[in-house]
PASEBA-1860 file (N, C-alpha, C; in nm, 3 decimals):
! residues 222
1> MMLYLLFV> 8.624/3.477/11.159/8.752/3.500/11.223/8.847/3.579/11.131 ~ 8.849/3.541/11.003/8.935/3.609/10.907/8.895/3.757/10.893 ~ 8.763/3.782/10.895/8.714/3.919/10.885/8.762/4.001/11.005 ~ 8.755/3.942/11.124/8.801/4.010/11.246/8.948/4.046/11.235 ~ 9.028/3.952/11.184/9.171/3.978/11.170/9.198/4.092/11.071 ~ 9.119/4.097/10.964/9.136/4.203/10.865/9.109/4.341/10.924 ~ 9.013/4.348/11.016/8.978/4.475/11.078/9.075/4.512/11.190 ~ 9.117/4.416/11.268/9.187/4.444/11.394/9.339/4.432/11.385
9> IPPFLLGL> 9.389/4.336/11.307/9.533/4.312/11.305/9.616/4.430/11.253 ~ 9.577/4.497/11.141/9.659/4.610/11.093/9.680/4.720/11.197 ~ 9.573/4.771/11.265/9.598/4.873/11.367/9.674/4.820/11.488 ~ 9.654/4.690/11.517/9.729/4.629/11.628/9.878/4.627/11.598 ~ 9.913/4.589/11.476/10.054/4.587/11.436/10.112/4.728/11.432 ~ 10.031/4.824/11.388/10.076/4.963/11.389/10.103/5.010/11.531 ~ 10.018/4.966/11.625/10.037/5.001/11.765/10.168/4.944/11.821 ~ 10.198/4.819/11.785/10.324/4.757/11.830/10.443/4.831/11.772
17> YAQWRVKS> 10.433/4.867/11.644/10.541/4.941/11.580/10.559/5.078/11.645 ~ 10.447/5.144/11.677/10.453/5.277/11.738/10.521/5.270/11.875 ~ 10.487/5.168/11.953/10.549/5.153/12.085/10.698/5.127/12.072 ~ 10.735/5.044/11.977/10.878/5.018/11.954/10.949/5.145/11.912 ~ 10.885/5.222/11.824/10.947/5.344/11.774/10.966/5.446/11.885 ~ 10.868/5.459/11.975/10.881/5.553/12.087/10.999/5.515/12.176 ~ 11.006/5.388/12.212/11.116/5.343/12.299/11.251/5.360/12.230 ~ 11.254/5.328/12.102/11.379/5.342/12.026/11.421/5.488/12.016
25> AFKQMSQV> 11.325/5.576/11.984/11.355/5.719/11.970/11.397/5.778/12.104 ~ 11.329/5.737/12.211/11.364/5.790/12.344/11.506/5.747/12.383 ~ 11.538/5.621/12.357/11.672/5.572/12.389/11.777/5.646/12.308 ~ 11.750/5.666/12.180/11.845/5.733/12.091/11.862/5.880/12.129 ~ 11.752/5.951/12.152/11.760/6.093/12.186/11.808/6.117/12.328 ~ 11.806/6.012/12.411/11.862/6.023/12.547/12.013/6.036/12.542 ~ 12.072/6.000/12.428/12.218/6.010/12.412/12.261/6.147/12.361 ~ 12.163/6.232/12.325/12.194/6.366/12.275/12.178/6.466/12.389
33> PSRMTGFE> 12.286/6.527/12.437/12.277/6.616/12.554/12.202/6.745/12.525 ~ 12.141/6.800/12.628/12.073/6.930/12.620/12.127/7.021/12.730 ~ 12.089/7.146/12.724/12.140/7.244/12.821/12.072/7.230/12.957 ~ 11.957/7.167/12.959/11.879/7.155/13.083/11.825/7.013/13.100 ~ 11.783/6.983/13.220/11.711/6.858/13.245/11.565/6.878/13.204 ~ 11.492/6.769/13.201/11.350/6.780/13.170/11.277/6.868/13.270 ~ 11.310/6.853/13.397/11.248/6.936/13.501/11.277/7.083/13.478 ~ 11.403/7.116/13.455/11.443/7.256/13.437/11.376/7.317/13.315
41> AARLMLDR> 11.369/7.241/13.206/11.307/7.292/13.083/11.158/7.318/13.103 ~ 11.089/7.223/13.166/10.946/7.239/13.190/10.920/7.354/13.287 ~ 11.003/7.366/13.389/10.986/7.474/13.487/11.004/7.611/13.421 ~ 11.105/7.621/13.336/11.129/7.747/13.265/11.012/7.781/13.173 ~ 10.964/7.682/13.101/10.853/7.703/13.009/10.727/7.747/13.084 ~ 10.700/7.684/13.195/10.581/7.719/13.275/10.595/7.859/13.336 ~ 10.711/7.887/13.393/10.732/8.016/13.460/10.722/8.132/13.362 ~ 10.785/8.117/13.246/10.781/8.226/13.147/10.645/8.240/13.082
49> GGLSSVGI> 10.562/8.138/13.095/10.427/8.146/13.042/10.326/8.188/13.147 ~ 10.374/8.227/13.264/10.285/8.273/13.370/10.216/8.162/13.446 ~ 10.273/8.042/13.441/10.212/7.927/13.510/10.302/7.877/13.624 ~ 10.353/7.972/13.703/10.441/7.936/13.815/10.370/7.852/13.920 ~ 10.237/7.862/13.924/10.160/7.787/14.024/10.147/7.639/13.990 ~ 10.178/7.603/13.866/10.172/7.461/13.825/10.295/7.389/13.879 ~ 10.273/7.284/13.955/10.383/7.209/14.015/10.439/7.102/13.922 ~ 10.555/7.052/13.960/10.617/6.942/13.886/10.662/6.837/13.988
57> ERIDGMLS> 10.619/6.715/13.968/10.653/6.606/14.059/10.723/6.494/13.983 ~ 10.811/6.425/14.053/10.878/6.309/13.996/10.801/6.183/14.036 ~ 10.779/6.094/13.938/10.706/5.971/13.965/10.784/5.852/13.909 ~ 10.743/5.732/13.951/10.806/5.609/13.904/10.752/5.572/13.766 ~ 10.820/5.478/13.704/10.775/5.426/13.576/10.851/5.485/13.459 ~ 10.845/5.415/13.345/10.910/5.464/13.225/10.806/5.525/13.132 ~ 10.830/5.649/13.090/10.737/5.722/13.004/10.596/5.723/13.062 ~ 10.590/5.741/13.194/10.461/5.752/13.263/10.421/5.899/13.280
65> DHYDPRAK> 10.486/5.986/13.207/10.469/6.130/13.221/10.328/6.174/13.181 ~ 10.273/6.268/13.257/10.141/6.322/13.224/10.116/6.450/13.301 ~ 10.017/6.525/13.255/9.973/6.644/13.326/9.839/6.614/13.392 ~ 9.827/6.645/13.520/9.704/6.623/13.594/9.628/6.755/13.603 ~ 9.520/6.772/13.526/9.448/6.900/13.526/9.375/6.929/13.656 ~ 9.343/6.825/13.733/9.273/6.847/13.860/9.367/6.903/13.966 ~ 9.489/6.846/13.974/9.586/6.892/14.073/9.674/7.005/14.021 ~ 9.664/7.034/13.889/9.750/7.135/13.825/9.898/7.101/13.848
73> VLRLSSDV> 9.933/6.978/13.814/10.069/6.928/13.838/10.117/6.849/13.717 ~ 10.244/6.872/13.679/10.311/6.787/13.582/10.377/6.674/13.659 ~ 10.354/6.551/13.614/10.418/6.437/13.679/10.512/6.373/13.576 ~ 10.641/6.379/13.607/10.744/6.334/13.515/10.816/6.212/13.570 ~ 10.839/6.113/13.483/10.915/5.995/13.522/11.059/6.035/13.553 ~ 11.128/5.953/13.628/11.264/5.988/13.673/11.357/6.017/13.557 ~ 11.349/5.937/13.450/11.438/5.958/13.335/11.414/6.093/13.270 ~ 11.289/6.137/13.270/11.256/6.266/13.210/11.288/6.380/13.307
81> YNGPNMAA> 11.250/6.363/13.430/11.272/6.466/13.533/11.420/6.500/13.547 ~ 11.504/6.398/13.552/11.647/6.419/13.578/11.732/6.424/13.452 ~ 11.676/6.387/13.338/11.756/6.370/13.217/11.799/6.500/13.150 ~ 11.929/6.524/13.135/11.978/6.643/13.062/11.999/6.608/12.915 ~ 11.891/6.572/12.847/11.902/6.527/12.708/11.778/6.566/12.629 ~ 11.786/6.549/12.498/11.678/6.592/12.409/11.548/6.516/12.432 ~ 11.557/6.390/12.463/11.436/6.312/12.488/11.363/6.366/12.610 ~ 11.437/6.393/12.716/11.377/6.440/12.841/11.311/6.576/12.825
89> VGVACHEA> 11.382/6.671/12.762/11.323/6.805/12.749/11.204/6.804/12.654 ~ 11.208/6.719/12.553/11.096/6.709/12.460/10.970/6.658/12.528 ~ 10.984/6.550/12.603/10.869/6.491/12.672/10.818/6.585/12.780 ~ 10.909/6.643/12.857/10.870/6.732/12.967/10.794/6.853/12.916 ~ 10.844/6.913/12.809/10.779/7.033/12.756/10.649/7.000/12.682 ~ 10.638/6.879/12.630/10.510/6.834/12.575/10.404/6.834/12.685 ~ 10.439/6.780/12.800/10.344/6.777/12.913/10.315/6.918/12.961 ~ 10.416/7.005/12.960/10.393/7.145/12.996/10.294/7.209/12.898
97> GHAFQDAT> 10.300/7.164/12.773/10.205/7.214/12.673/10.061/7.188/12.713 ~ 10.036/7.075/12.779/9.901/7.044/12.826/9.859/7.141/12.937 ~ 9.954/7.183/13.018/9.923/7.281/13.123/9.879/7.413/13.061 ~ 9.944/7.453/12.952/9.905/7.575/12.881/9.766/7.559/12.821 ~ 9.737/7.442/12.766/9.604/7.416/12.711/9.497/7.429/12.820 ~ 9.528/7.375/12.936/9.435/7.381/13.048/9.412/7.525/13.092 ~ 9.521/7.602/13.100/9.512/7.740/13.147/9.433/7.828/13.049 ~ 9.442/7.797/12.920/9.373/7.878/12.819/9.240/7.819/12.776
105> HYAPLVIR> 9.200/7.711/12.845/9.072/7.643/12.815/9.066/7.602/12.668 ~ 9.173/7.542/12.622/9.182/7.493/12.484/9.065/7.397/12.458 ~ 8.982/7.430/12.361/8.854/7.362/12.341/8.865/7.209/12.329 ~ 8.955/7.156/12.243/8.964/7.010/12.235/8.999/6.943/12.368 ~ 9.083/7.010/12.451/9.117/6.953/12.582/8.995/6.953/12.673 ~ 8.919/7.062/12.672/8.798/7.069/12.754/8.701/6.958/12.715 ~ 8.683/6.941/12.585/8.592/6.836/12.536/8.645/6.698/12.572 ~ 8.778/6.678/12.557/8.837/6.549/12.591/8.815/6.515/12.737
113> NMAVPAAN> 8.839/6.612/12.825/8.822/6.588/12.968/8.677/6.555/13.002 ~ 8.583/6.620/12.933/8.442/6.592/12.956/8.405/6.452/12.906 ~ 8.478/6.404/12.805/8.446/6.274/12.745/8.505/6.156/12.822 ~ 8.594/6.183/12.916/8.662/6.074/12.987/8.566/5.978/13.056 ~ 8.468/6.026/13.138/8.376/5.931/13.203/8.299/5.844/13.104 ~ 8.252/5.906/12.996/8.176/5.830/12.897/8.264/5.727/12.828 ~ 8.389/5.765/12.800/8.482/5.672/12.734/8.515/5.555/12.825 ~ 8.537/5.583/12.952/8.566/5.475/13.048/8.448/5.379/13.060
121> FGSGAGMW> 8.328/5.435/13.066/8.208/5.352/13.076/8.187/5.273/12.948 ~ 8.208/5.339/12.836/8.188/5.274/12.706/8.284/5.161/12.680 ~ 8.409/5.175/12.726/8.509/5.070/12.703/8.480/4.947/12.788 ~ 8.411/4.965/12.899/8.378/4.852/12.985/8.239/4.799/12.960 ~ 8.139/4.874/13.006/8.000/4.831/12.995/7.957/4.817/12.848 ~ 8.007/4.906/12.763/7.968/4.900/12.622/8.006/4.769/12.557 ~ 8.128/4.724/12.583/8.172/4.598/12.523/8.096/4.478/12.579 ~ 8.066/4.482/12.709/7.990/4.372/12.769/7.850/4.365/12.707
129> MLFGGMFF> 7.788/4.481/12.689/7.655/4.483/12.627/7.661/4.433/12.484 ~ 7.767/4.474/12.413/7.781/4.433/12.273/7.798/4.282/12.263 ~ 7.889/4.227/12.346/7.912/4.082/12.344/7.788/4.007/12.389 ~ 7.725/4.058/12.498/7.605/3.993/12.549/7.492/3.993/12.449 ~ 7.475/4.107/12.382/7.370/4.117/12.281/7.393/4.024/12.165 ~ 7.519/4.012/12.122/7.549/3.922/12.011/7.536/3.776/12.052 ~ 7.582/3.743/12.174/7.578/3.603/12.220/7.435/3.554/12.241 ~ 7.351/3.639/12.304/7.213/3.599/12.333/7.117/3.644/12.222
137> RIEPLAWL> 7.174/3.700/12.113/7.096/3.745/11.999/6.989/3.848/12.038 ~ 7.033/3.941/12.123/6.946/4.054/12.162/7.000/4.176/12.089 ~ 6.949/4.200/11.970/7.007/4.303/11.884/7.005/4.444/11.945 ~ 6.895/4.486/12.010/6.896/4.621/12.070/7.006/4.638/12.173 ~ 7.034/4.532/12.251/7.140/4.539/12.351/7.276/4.554/12.284 ~ 7.294/4.480/12.175/7.421/4.489/12.102/7.441/4.629/12.044 ~ 7.336/4.687/11.989/7.346/4.822/11.933/7.370/4.926/12.042 ~ 7.312/4.903/12.160/7.339/4.993/12.273/7.488/4.987/12.309
145> GVILFSAV> 7.544/4.865/12.304/7.687/4.850/12.329/7.771/4.926/12.227 ~ 7.729/4.921/12.101/7.799/4.994/11.994/7.796/5.144/12.021 ~ 7.678/5.193/12.060/7.663/5.336/12.088/7.754/5.378/12.203 ~ 7.758/5.297/12.308/7.843/5.330/12.422/7.991/5.323/12.386 ~ 8.029/5.224/12.305/8.169/5.213/12.265/8.208/5.328/12.173 ~ 8.112/5.389/12.107/8.141/5.505/12.022/8.203/5.618/12.102 ~ 8.176/5.622/12.233/8.236/5.725/12.318/8.388/5.708/12.324 ~ 8.435/5.584/12.316/8.579/5.557/12.314/8.640/5.611/12.186
153> VFFQLINL> 8.572/5.587/12.075/8.620/5.637/11.946/8.623/5.789/11.945 ~ 8.518/5.850/11.998/8.513/5.996/12.004/8.629/6.050/12.088 ~ 8.655/5.987/12.202/8.765/6.029/12.289/8.898/6.023/12.215 ~ 8.922/5.914/12.145/9.048/5.898/12.072/9.061/6.002/11.961 ~ 8.952/6.031/11.893/8.956/6.130/11.785/8.985/6.270/11.837 ~ 8.920/6.309/11.947/8.941/6.443/12.002/9.077/6.452/12.071 ~ 9.133/6.337/12.108/9.264/6.337/12.172/9.376/6.373/12.073 ~ 9.355/6.345/11.945/9.460/6.373/11.845/9.500/6.521/11.840
161> PVEFNASS> 9.404/6.614/11.821/9.446/6.754/11.819/9.505/6.802/11.950 ~ 9.461/6.743/12.062/9.516/6.780/12.193/9.664/6.746/12.199 ~ 9.698/6.625/12.159/9.837/6.581/12.166/9.924/6.650/12.061 ~ 9.872/6.667/11.942/9.950/6.733/11.836/9.979/6.878/11.873 ~ 9.880/6.946/11.930/9.897/7.086/11.970/10.000/7.099/12.082 ~ 9.998/7.006/12.178/10.095/7.011/12.288/10.237/6.993/12.236 ~ 10.254/6.903/12.140/10.387/6.880/12.082/10.433/7.001/12.002 ~ 10.343/7.061/11.925/10.378/7.179/11.847/10.418/7.294/11.938
169> RAREELVE> 10.344/7.314/12.046/10.375/7.419/12.141/10.511/7.394/12.207 ~ 10.538/7.268/12.242/10.665/7.235/12.306/10.783/7.268/12.216 ~ 10.772/7.232/12.089/10.883/7.258/11.996/10.907/7.408/11.980 ~ 10.802/7.486/11.976/10.817/7.630/11.963/10.880/7.691/12.088 ~ 10.832/7.649/12.204/10.880/7.706/12.330/11.025/7.667/12.358 ~ 11.063/7.548/12.321/11.201/7.503/12.344/11.301/7.593/12.271 ~ 11.268/7.630/12.150/11.357/7.717/12.072/11.346/7.861/12.120 ~ 11.223/7.907/12.143/11.201/8.046/12.183/11.272/8.081/12.312
177> HGIIAANQ> 11.273/7.988/12.409/11.335/8.016/12.538/11.482/7.974/12.545 ~ 11.537/7.932/12.432/11.678/7.898/12.428/11.715/7.769/12.499 ~ 11.615/7.685/12.522/11.642/7.555/12.585/11.720/7.467/12.489 ~ 11.684/7.477/12.360/11.760/7.410/12.255/11.783/7.512/12.143 ~ 11.883/7.487/12.061/11.907/7.573/11.946/11.811/7.536/11.834 ~ 11.786/7.629/11.742/11.692/7.604/11.633/11.734/7.484/11.549 ~ 11.865/7.465/11.533/11.912/7.353/11.451/11.908/7.219/11.527 ~ 11.860/7.222/11.652/11.846/7.099/11.731/11.700/7.053/11.740
185> EHYVAKIL> 11.612/7.131/11.680/11.470/7.098/11.694/11.437/6.960/11.638 ~ 11.511/6.917/11.536/11.480/6.786/11.475/11.504/6.672/11.573 ~ 11.590/6.693/11.674/11.610/6.589/11.775/11.482/6.571/11.858 ~ 11.426/6.683/11.901/11.303/6.678/11.979/11.187/6.626/11.893 ~ 11.185/6.670/11.767/11.078/6.626/11.677/11.075/6.475/11.662 ~ 11.190/6.413/11.668/11.197/6.267/11.649/11.121/6.194/11.758 ~ 11.138/6.235/11.883/11.069/6.168/11.993/10.921/6.205/11.995 ~ 10.889/6.331/11.965/10.749/6.374/11.968/10.669/6.315/11.852
193> NAAALTYV> 10.731/6.302/11.736/10.663/6.240/11.621/10.639/6.091/11.646 ~ 10.734/6.028/11.712/10.716/5.886/11.745/10.600/5.869/11.842 ~ 10.592/5.959/11.941/10.482/5.954/12.038/10.348/5.978/11.967 ~ 10.347/6.069/11.870/10.225/6.100/11.797/10.171/5.977/11.726 ~ 10.260/5.892/11.678/10.218/5.771/11.608/10.140/5.677/11.699 ~ 10.174/5.677/11.829/10.100/5.591/11.923/9.955/5.638/11.936 ~ 9.933/5.770/11.933/9.797/5.822/11.942/9.718/5.788/11.815 ~ 9.785/5.796/11.701/9.720/5.761/11.574/9.683/5.614/11.574
201> AATLQAVM> 9.774/5.529/11.623/9.748/5.385/11.627/9.631/5.352/11.719 ~ 9.625/5.417/11.835/9.516/5.393/11.929/9.382/5.435/11.870 ~ 9.383/5.547/11.799/9.260/5.595/11.735/9.215/5.499/11.626 ~ 9.308/5.456/11.543/9.275/5.363/11.435/9.223/5.231/11.491 ~ 9.282/5.186/11.600/9.238/5.061/11.662/9.093/5.073/11.710 ~ 9.061/5.185/11.774/8.924/5.205/11.823/8.825/5.216/11.707 ~ 8.862/5.290/11.605/8.774/5.308/11.488/8.748/5.176/11.418 ~ 8.852/5.097/11.398/8.837/4.971/11.327/8.760/4.867/11.409
209> TLAYYVFI> 8.776/4.870/11.540/8.699/4.780/11.627/8.552/4.813/11.618 ~ 8.519/4.941/11.625/8.380/4.983/11.613/8.324/4.946/11.475 ~ 8.403/4.971/11.371/8.358/4.939/11.235/8.331/4.790/11.218 ~ 8.413/4.707/11.280/8.395/4.562/11.269/8.261/4.518/11.326 ~ 8.229/4.568/11.447/8.105/4.524/11.511/7.982/4.582/11.442 ~ 7.993/4.704/11.390/7.882/4.759/11.312/7.860/4.675/11.187 ~ 7.968/4.636/11.122/7.961/4.553/11.002/7.894/4.419/11.032 ~ 7.931/4.359/11.146/7.874/4.230/11.184/7.725/4.244/11.212
217> LLGNRR> 7.685/4.346/11.288/7.543/4.364/11.324/7.458/4.394/11.201 ~ 7.512/4.474/11.112/7.437/4.502/10.988/7.426/4.377/10.902 ~ 7.532/4.295/10.903/7.530/4.170/10.827/7.430/4.072/10.881 ~ 7.409/4.071/11.013/7.315/3.979/11.075/7.170/4.014/11.043 ~ 7.149/4.139/11.000/7.015/4.181/10.966/6.969/4.127/10.831 ~ 7.069/4.093/10.747/7.034/4.049/10.612/6.987/3.905/10.612
END
């Protein structure tokens, strides 16, 4: 039990801190006004980049924003869609960055999208096989579970450059198109850097979970 805590608790705590930091940064940057709403900023960024065909929809939820590559649509939460503040334009343009990645066939995004089915299967069936193999002492089944769960780790690792690139592109486009002034970029950076920490935490959590079970299975062989 102590070994499990050593592997899992640090990334879990980092994840909690990252979530708190995102909410705190979003609340703080929501108080800093911008020249446009999140919708207006994302629309301008898309239109000037030749992506006028990409739609923008308002959805429910807090920080539920995402880009849907199948529908070619940005879906922005109400606070982001309507918000005339630094938090809103930062998040909205980050999602617009994913639309640019999709349009240019950005390699890590293509690979990430291809990895989604395997990651979904690995997070479910893989863990059941791993637990079942360990419980019934069927080592090949447990190792098969480890292999399948590795797809989750791979997805999280390839997701990092995708998210970092979208944030970098958003910061550049915001200044280039005059949505924010150059001396205001640090406001947007605060919310985007906080969001980046959540991706790092999720990746570390997946890596450490995989490492724990590999360690246990190798230990059982001795």
